[in-house]
VOZAVO-535702 format. One record per residue: x, y, z of N, C-alpha, C in turn. Coordinates in nm, 3 decimals. Layout:
# VOZAVO-535702
- X	Y	Z	X	Y	Z	X	Y	Z
...
//
This chain:
# VOZAVO-535702
- -2.769	3.212	-0.547	-2.646	3.203	-0.471	-2.628	3.059	-0.421
- -2.505	3.010	-0.429	-2.474	2.876	-0.381	-2.475	2.871	-0.230
- -2.509	2.753	-0.177	-2.506	2.734	-0.032	-2.361	2.741	0.016
- -2.343	2.795	0.134	-2.211	2.793	0.197	-2.211	2.680	0.299
- -2.101	2.605	0.303	-2.092	2.492	0.393	-1.997	2.524	0.508
- -2.044	2.500	0.630	-1.967	2.526	0.750	-1.879	2.405	0.779
- -1.748	2.424	0.793	-1.661	2.310	0.825	-1.674	2.276	0.973
- -1.705	2.151	1.002	-1.712	2.110	1.142	-1.668	1.965	1.154
- -1.623	1.931	1.273	-1.578	1.795	1.298	-1.687	1.725	1.381
- -1.728	1.607	1.336	-1.841	1.535	1.393	-1.796	1.394	1.430
- -1.845	1.346	1.542	-1.818	1.209	1.585	-1.905	1.115	1.502
- -1.843	1.036	1.417	-1.918	0.940	1.335	-1.889	0.796	1.379
- -1.821	0.780	1.492	-1.777	0.647	1.535	-1.892	0.549	1.557
- -2.010	0.599	1.590	-2.125	0.511	1.616	-2.225	0.512	1.501
- -2.195	0.584	1.395	-2.290	0.596	1.285	-2.291	0.472	1.196
- -2.411	0.440	1.146	-2.425	0.336	1.044	-2.412	0.406	0.909
- -2.309	0.365	0.834	-2.277	0.431	0.708	-2.299	0.334	0.593
- -2.375	0.378	0.494	-2.401	0.300	0.374	-2.332	0.369	0.257
- -2.255	0.292	0.181	-2.191	0.344	0.060	-2.244	0.265	-0.058
- -2.314	0.333	-0.148	-2.362	0.270	-0.270	-2.256	0.294	-0.377
- -2.195	0.187	-0.424	-2.087	0.197	-0.521	-1.961	0.134	-0.466
- -1.887	0.070	-0.554	-1.766	0.001	-0.510	-1.644	0.031	-0.595
- -1.647	0.147	-0.664	-1.535	0.185	-0.750	-1.430	0.266	-0.675
- -1.346	0.333	-0.750	-1.232	0.404	-0.691	-1.273	0.525	-0.608
- -1.378	0.596	-0.648	-1.424	0.710	-0.566	-1.476	0.658	-0.433
- -1.558	0.554	-0.437	-1.609	0.494	-0.313	-1.493	0.444	-0.228
- -1.398	0.380	-0.291	-1.282	0.327	-0.217	-1.207	0.437	-0.142
- -1.178	0.548	-0.209	-1.106	0.658	-0.144	-1.185	0.711	-0.024
- -1.314	0.725	-0.042	-1.397	0.779	0.066	-1.407	0.680	0.183
- -1.417	0.553	0.151	-1.424	0.451	0.256	-1.294	0.446	0.335
- -1.182	0.456	0.266	-1.052	0.455	0.336	-1.045	0.571	0.436
- -1.099	0.685	0.400	-1.101	0.799	0.492	-1.199	0.773	0.605
- -1.318	0.724	0.573	-1.419	0.697	0.676	-1.369	0.600	0.782
- -1.293	0.500	0.740	-1.248	0.398	0.834	-1.151	0.451	0.939
- -1.100	0.570	0.919	-1.017	0.632	1.022	-1.102	0.683	1.137
- -1.233	0.696	1.114	-1.323	0.757	1.211	-1.444	0.670	1.248
- -1.475	0.569	1.167	-1.597	0.490	1.186	-1.569	0.343	1.159
- -1.655	0.257	1.214	-1.633	0.113	1.194	-1.755	0.041	1.136
- -1.868	0.108	1.123	-1.989	0.044	1.072	-2.016	0.092	0.930
- -1.940	0.035	0.835	-1.950	0.076	0.694	-1.996	-0.043	0.612
- -2.107	-0.024	0.540	-2.160	-0.127	0.450	-2.154	-0.073	0.309
- -2.097	-0.153	0.220	-2.085	-0.118	0.078	-2.184	-0.202	0.000
- -2.258	-0.136	-0.088	-2.354	-0.207	-0.172	-2.313	-0.183	-0.317
- -2.266	-0.290	-0.382	-2.223	-0.279	-0.522	-2.204	-0.420	-0.579
- -2.242	-0.439	-0.704	-2.222	-0.571	-0.765	-2.073	-0.607	-0.774
- -1.990	-0.506	-0.796	-1.845	-0.527	-0.805	-1.776	-0.422	-0.719
- -1.666	-0.463	-0.653	-1.588	-0.371	-0.571	-1.441	-0.382	-0.609
- -1.365	-0.280	-0.576	-1.222	-0.280	-0.606	-1.151	-0.386	-0.524
- -1.029	-0.419	-0.564	-0.948	-0.517	-0.490	-0.924	-0.471	-0.347
- -0.901	-0.341	-0.327	-0.879	-0.289	-0.191	-1.002	-0.308	-0.104
- -1.121	-0.288	-0.161	-1.243	-0.307	-0.084	-1.264	-0.456	-0.054
- -1.229	-0.543	-0.148	-1.238	-0.688	-0.122	-1.148	-0.725	-0.004
- -1.029	-0.666	0.000	-0.936	-0.694	0.109	-0.993	-0.645	0.243
- -1.051	-0.524	0.244	-1.113	-0.473	0.367	-1.227	-0.563	0.412
- -1.303	-0.616	0.316	-1.411	-0.708	0.350	-1.355	-0.836	0.412
- -1.250	-0.891	0.352	-1.188	-1.014	0.404	-1.133	-0.993	0.545
- -1.084	-0.872	0.572	-1.030	-0.839	0.704	-1.140	-0.809	0.806
- -1.266	-0.803	0.760	-1.378	-0.776	0.848	-1.393	-0.629	0.884
- -1.329	-0.540	0.807	-1.335	-0.397	0.837	-1.458	-0.331	0.774
- -1.512	-0.391	0.669	-1.635	-0.342	0.606	-1.723	-0.462	0.572
- -1.851	-0.434	0.553	-1.944	-0.535	0.504	-1.974	-0.501	0.359
- -1.969	-0.599	0.272	-2.003	-0.576	0.131	-2.124	-0.661	0.094
- -2.223	-0.594	0.038	-2.337	-0.663	-0.020	-2.313	-0.659	-0.171
- -2.277	-0.773	-0.229	-2.238	-0.781	-0.370	-2.362	-0.793	-0.457
- -2.428	-0.678	-0.472	-2.551	-0.674	-0.551	-2.581	-0.528	-0.584
- -2.682	-0.509	-0.667	-2.729	-0.375	-0.699	-2.797	-0.314	-0.576
- -2.795	-0.183	-0.568	-2.867	-0.111	-0.463	-3.015	-0.141	-0.475
- -3.083	-0.159	-0.361	-3.227	-0.183	-0.360	-3.296	-0.080	-0.271
- -3.414	-0.040	-0.311	-3.493	0.051	-0.229	-3.504	-0.007	-0.088
- -3.481	0.078	0.011	-3.487	0.035	0.151	-3.351	0.008	0.212
- -3.247	0.000	0.129	-3.113	-0.028	0.182	-3.063	0.079	0.280
- -3.117	0.200	0.271	-3.068	0.310	0.355	-3.159	0.337	0.475
- -3.261	0.256	0.496	-3.363	0.288	0.597	-3.307	0.310	0.737
- -3.200	0.240	0.775	-3.143	0.254	0.909	-3.013	0.335	0.909
- -2.977	0.392	0.797	-2.848	0.461	0.785	-2.850	0.597	0.855
- -2.733	0.634	0.907	-2.712	0.769	0.959	-2.643	0.856	0.855
- -2.562	0.793	0.769	-2.490	0.863	0.663	-2.492	0.775	0.539
- -2.513	0.839	0.423	-2.517	0.768	0.296	-2.425	0.838	0.197
- -2.343	0.758	0.131	-2.262	0.807	0.020	-2.312	0.739	-0.106
- -2.367	0.817	-0.197	-2.412	0.765	-0.326	-2.296	0.787	-0.423
- -2.218	0.682	-0.443	-2.095	0.694	-0.522	-2.092	0.590	-0.634
- -2.207	0.570	-0.697	-2.211	0.478	-0.810	-2.171	0.554	-0.937
- -2.150	0.480	-1.044	-2.119	0.546	-1.172	-2.246	0.575	-1.252
- -2.361	0.566	-1.184	-2.491	0.588	-1.247	-2.557	0.710	-1.182
- -2.553	0.823	-1.253	-2.606	0.949	-1.200	-2.752	0.938	-1.157
- -2.833	0.868	-1.236	-2.976	0.857	-1.202	-2.995	0.772	-1.077
- -2.914	0.670	-1.058	-2.922	0.590	-0.936	-2.880	0.673	-0.814
- -2.773	0.752	-0.828	-2.731	0.840	-0.718	-2.845	0.936	-0.680
- -2.914	0.990	-0.781	-3.026	1.080	-0.755	-3.142	1.006	-0.688
- -3.167	0.883	-0.731	-3.273	0.801	-0.670	-3.241	0.777	-0.522
- -3.116	0.747	-0.492	-3.074	0.723	-0.353	-3.092	0.851	-0.272
- -3.055	0.965	-0.329	-3.071	1.094	-0.260	-3.218	1.119	-0.230
- -3.304	1.096	-0.327	-3.449	1.114	-0.308	-3.501	1.022	-0.199
- -3.455	0.897	-0.201	-3.499	0.802	-0.099	-3.454	0.846	0.041
- -3.333	0.903	0.051	-3.287	0.956	0.181	-3.384	1.062	0.231
- -3.421	1.155	0.146	-3.511	1.264	0.187	-3.650	1.211	0.225
- -3.700	1.114	0.148	-3.831	1.056	0.180	-3.826	0.980	0.313
- -3.718	0.908	0.336	-3.700	0.833	0.461	-3.691	0.929	0.579
- -3.623	1.041	0.558	-3.614	1.143	0.664	-3.753	1.195	0.701
- -3.833	1.225	0.600	-3.968	1.276	0.623	-4.050	1.173	0.702
- -4.040	1.048	0.662	-4.117	0.942	0.724	-4.072	0.915	0.868
- -3.940	0.914	0.889	-3.886	0.876	1.020	-3.855	0.995	1.110
- -3.859	1.116	1.056	-3.834	1.234	1.137	-3.691	1.248	1.185
- -3.596	1.194	1.110	-3.455	1.209	1.146	-3.370	1.227	1.021
- -3.267	1.304	1.033	-3.180	1.339	0.921	-3.085	1.225	0.886
- -3.065	1.203	0.757	-2.962	1.114	0.706	-2.862	1.201	0.633
- -2.739	1.205	0.679	-2.636	1.285	0.611	-2.607	1.221	0.476
- -2.608	1.302	0.371	-2.596	1.252	0.234	-2.486	1.322	0.157
- -2.409	1.242	0.086	-2.312	1.295	-0.010	-2.325	1.215	-0.139
- -2.339	1.284	-0.250	-2.344	1.215	-0.380	-2.222	1.253	-0.461
- -2.170	1.156	-0.532	-2.051	1.180	-0.613	-2.084	1.254	-0.742
- -2.211	1.253	-0.782	-2.245	1.306	-0.915	-2.320	1.439	-0.914
- -2.367	1.486	-0.798	-2.444	1.610	-0.797	-2.426	1.681	-0.663
- -2.333	1.774	-0.659	-2.301	1.838	-0.531	-2.417	1.921	-0.476
- -2.514	1.957	-0.560	-2.628	2.034	-0.510	-2.717	1.949	-0.417
- -2.705	1.817	-0.425	-2.784	1.729	-0.339	-2.714	1.695	-0.208
- -2.589	1.734	-0.195	-2.507	1.695	-0.079	-2.538	1.777	0.046
- -2.540	1.707	0.160	-2.545	1.774	0.290	-2.404	1.816	0.333
- -2.305	1.746	0.279	-2.165	1.775	0.312	-2.079	1.736	0.194
- -1.964	1.799	0.185	-1.866	1.763	0.083	-1.758	1.680	0.150
- -1.719	1.575	0.084	-1.620	1.486	0.141	-1.483	1.553	0.137
- -1.418	1.568	0.253	-1.291	1.639	0.257	-1.173	1.549	0.226
- -1.063	1.611	0.190	-0.935	1.545	0.191	-0.885	1.559	0.335
- -0.838	1.450	0.394	-0.805	1.450	0.536	-0.657	1.422	0.559
- -0.600	1.500	0.648	-0.463	1.477	0.694	-0.472	1.449	0.843
- -0.406	1.341	0.886	-0.401	1.308	1.029	-0.255	1.295	1.069
- -0.215	1.377	1.164	-0.080	1.368	1.220	-0.093	1.379	1.371
- -0.050	1.272	1.440	-0.066	1.263	1.585	-0.213	1.284	1.618
- -0.246	1.378	1.705	-0.387	1.403	1.740	-0.448	1.517	1.660
- -0.378	1.564	1.559	-0.426	1.674	1.475	-0.495	1.617	1.351
- -0.615	1.667	1.323	-0.689	1.628	1.203	-0.718	1.756	1.125
- -0.684	1.755	0.996	-0.710	1.869	0.909	-0.796	1.820	0.793
- -0.905	1.890	0.768	-0.992	1.859	0.655	-0.983	1.972	0.553
- -0.968	1.936	0.426	-0.952	2.036	0.320	-1.058	2.008	0.214
- -1.123	2.115	0.167	-1.227	2.097	0.067	-1.244	2.224	-0.014
- -1.280	2.207	-0.140	-1.307	2.322	-0.226	-1.453	2.326	-0.269
- -1.537	2.249	-0.202	-1.678	2.243	-0.242	-1.695	2.180	-0.379
- -1.600	2.095	-0.417	-1.607	2.026	-0.546	-1.561	2.110	-0.663
- -1.517	2.233	-0.637	-1.480	2.322	-0.747	-1.340	2.299	-0.800
- -1.245	2.256	-0.713	-1.107	2.243	-0.758	-1.035	2.132	-0.683
- -1.068	2.004	-0.714	-1.003	1.892	-0.646	-0.851	1.892	-0.662
- -0.801	1.940	-0.775	-0.657	1.946	-0.798	-0.588	2.039	-0.699
- -0.651	2.150	-0.672	-0.596	2.246	-0.575	-0.598	2.188	-0.434
- -0.706	2.117	-0.401	-0.716	2.052	-0.270	-0.602	1.953	-0.254
- -0.577	1.872	-0.357	-0.469	1.774	-0.352	-0.334	1.843	-0.334
- -0.313	1.952	-0.406	-0.188	2.027	-0.395	-0.166	2.083	-0.254
- -0.272	2.140	-0.196	-0.263	2.195	-0.060	-0.236	2.083	0.039
- -0.307	1.970	0.023	-0.285	1.857	0.113	-0.140	1.809	0.107
- -0.086	1.795	-0.013	0.051	1.749	-0.029	0.150	1.846	0.034
- 0.126	1.977	0.017	0.214	2.077	0.080	0.210	2.066	0.232
- 0.088	2.051	0.287	0.074	2.038	0.432	0.138	1.910	0.484
- 0.126	1.801	0.410	0.185	1.674	0.452	0.337	1.681	0.453
- 0.395	1.762	0.366	0.541	1.779	0.364	0.591	1.868	0.477
- 0.502	1.950	0.534	0.541	2.046	0.638	0.574	1.977	0.769
//
């Protein structure tokens, strides 16, 4: 039986967030994160133009290089969003080993293997002080987008 995920809203404003990967998936997730957090570091040899702009504005830190073991040691949340499935798995394993060593949880989301995720990245709607998160557990992103668009029109 698959794990069931409880939807909850968490204060991430003080969290140190590491994003491995600088492509379009990472970009979308970072854009959402920046609505709630300000300590976001991206590790990728190449990043999208939008991420370069965020870096120039001082909204994110970019380390323009490959991910290295130890990059997540101080992280509270890690997004493994590279286009390399084995690297995403290596990062997930390192998160778990670091947790064991340090005795504290690192929230993890991987773009390539939802079975390794502590949470699924939601589609977010923000209107005034209302925040709505929508997710299908990775099963139907098209349906999530459709529901989000309907809600945004309401």
